[in-house]
C-alpha positions as CSV (number, residue, x, y, z in Angstrom):
1,M,-21.7,3.7,3.2
2,N,-19.0,1.9,5.4
3,P,-20.5,3.0,8.7
4,L,-16.8,2.9,9.9
5,N,-15.0,4.5,7.4
6,V,-12.6,1.1,7.1
7,Q,-11.2,-0.7,4.6
8,F,-10.9,-4.0,5.5
9,N,-8.0,-6.1,3.4
10,V,-7.6,-9.9,4.3
11,N,-3.9,-10.9,2.9
12,V,-2.8,-14.4,2.7
13,L,0.6,-15.0,3.2
14,T,2.4,-18.8,3.1
15,V,5.9,-19.1,4.1
16,P,8.1,-20.1,1.0
17,S,9.5,-23.3,1.3
18,F,13.4,-21.8,1.8
19,I,12.1,-19.9,5.3
20,Q,14.0,-22.3,7.6
21,P,12.3,-21.8,11.5
22,S,15.0,-19.6,12.7
23,E,14.8,-17.6,9.7
24,F,10.5,-17.2,10.7
25,S,10.3,-14.7,12.2
26,I,13.2,-12.4,10.6
27,W,10.7,-13.4,7.2
28,L,7.4,-12.4,8.7
29,H,8.3,-8.7,10.6
30,Q,9.5,-8.0,6.9
31,E,5.9,-9.2,5.3
32,A,4.1,-6.9,7.6
33,R,6.3,-4.2,7.4
34,A,5.0,-4.8,3.2
35,L,1.7,-4.6,4.5
36,Q,2.0,-2.0,6.6
37,D,4.3,0.3,3.9
38,L,1.2,-0.3,1.2
39,A,-1.7,0.2,4.1
40,D,-3.5,3.5,3.4
41,D,-4.5,5.5,5.8
42,N,-8.0,4.4,6.8
43,S,-7.5,0.3,6.9
44,L,-7.1,-2.5,9.1
45,I,-5.7,-5.5,7.2
46,I,-6.3,-9.3,8.2
47,V,-3.6,-12.0,7.6
48,R,-4.4,-14.8,7.0
49,L,-0.6,-16.5,8.0
50,Y,-0.5,-20.4,5.9
51,L,2.1,-22.0,7.8
52,A,3.9,-25.0,7.7
53,Q,3.8,-27.5,10.0
54,R,8.1,-27.9,10.1
55,I,7.6,-24.6,10.6
56,K,5.4,-24.7,14.3
57,A,7.0,-27.3,15.2
58,E,10.0,-25.8,15.9
59,W,8.1,-23.0,18.1
60,S,6.4,-23.1,21.7
61,R,3.0,-22.3,22.1
62,K,4.0,-19.2,23.4
63,D,6.5,-18.0,21.2
64,L,4.1,-17.8,18.1
65,D,1.6,-15.9,20.5
66,A,4.0,-13.4,21.7
67,L,5.1,-12.8,17.7
68,L,1.5,-13.2,15.9
69,Q,1.1,-9.9,19.0
70,G,4.4,-7.9,18.4
71,I,3.0,-8.3,14.6
72,T,-0.3,-6.8,15.0
73,A,1.3,-4.7,18.5
74,K,3.8,-2.6,16.1
75,Y,2.3,-2.6,12.4
76,P,-1.2,-0.2,13.6
77,H,-3.0,-1.2,10.3
78,I,-2.7,-4.6,10.7
79,F,-5.8,-5.6,12.7
80,R,-5.3,-9.9,13.4
81,V,-3.1,-12.2,12.5
82,E,-5.0,-15.9,11.8
83,M,-2.4,-19.2,11.9
84,I,-3.4,-22.3,9.8
85,V,-1.2,-24.4,9.8
86,I,-0.8,-26.8,7.0
87,E,1.0,-30.2,5.5
88,E,2.7,-29.3,2.8
89,D,3.0,-25.8,0.2
90,L,0.2,-24.5,-1.1
91,K,-0.4,-23.8,-5.6
92,L,-0.3,-20.9,-6.8
93,S,-3.8,-21.4,-7.3
94,E,-4.4,-22.3,-4.0
95,I,-3.5,-19.3,-2.6
96,E,-5.1,-17.1,-4.9
97,M,-8.2,-18.9,-4.5
98,L,-7.6,-18.2,-0.7
99,Q,-7.3,-14.4,-0.9
100,S,-11.1,-15.0,-3.2
101,D,-12.7,-16.4,-0.8
102,G,-10.9,-13.2,1.6
103,D,-11.4,-11.0,-0.3
104,K,-15.7,-12.4,-0.4
105,E,-15.5,-13.3,3.3
106,I,-15.1,-9.0,4.5
107,A,-16.7,-7.4,1.3
108,S,-20.1,-9.2,2.7
109,L,-18.8,-8.3,6.5
110,M,-19.4,-4.7,4.9
111,E,-22.5,-5.3,3.3
112,S,-24.2,-7.1,6.9
113,M,-22.8,-3.9,8.3
114,E,-24.7,-0.9,5.9
115,R,-27.2,-3.1,6.1
116,Y,-27.6,-2.9,10.2
117,Q,-26.1,0.6,10.0
118,N,-29.5,1.8,7.4
119,E,-32.1,-0.8,9.6
120,Q,-31.3,1.9,12.6
121,I,-31.8,4.8,10.8
122,A,-34.9,3.6,9.6
123,R,-35.5,2.8,13.9
124,S,-35.0,6.2,14.7
125,K,-37.1,8.2,12.3
126,L,-39.7,6.5,13.2
127,H,-39.5,7.6,17.2
């Protein structure tokens, strides 16, 4: 039972090596739009953006913050964008592992929420 009737998903994004810093914003919006278009009505997406240092170095903190906040404002199914700066591009196996870890975290969180809800229901029956 999902107490919020919401499906949470974690999506791992890594910026391809051929994307230049000047193209990053366009690329990120395209990826966000694709996630938004694929989302179910009751889903919320946590994006884990693994951002290459070469791109971060070209963007000010203020501009990056504005871009990431703009993503969550423009695409309602994107609940949050988490940015992790990396030195080198990730291998496909690393991306798959990170995606699997994210899926496990969400499953664990949902189980905790369900246990909490069941405890609250049980307590209310005692009174």
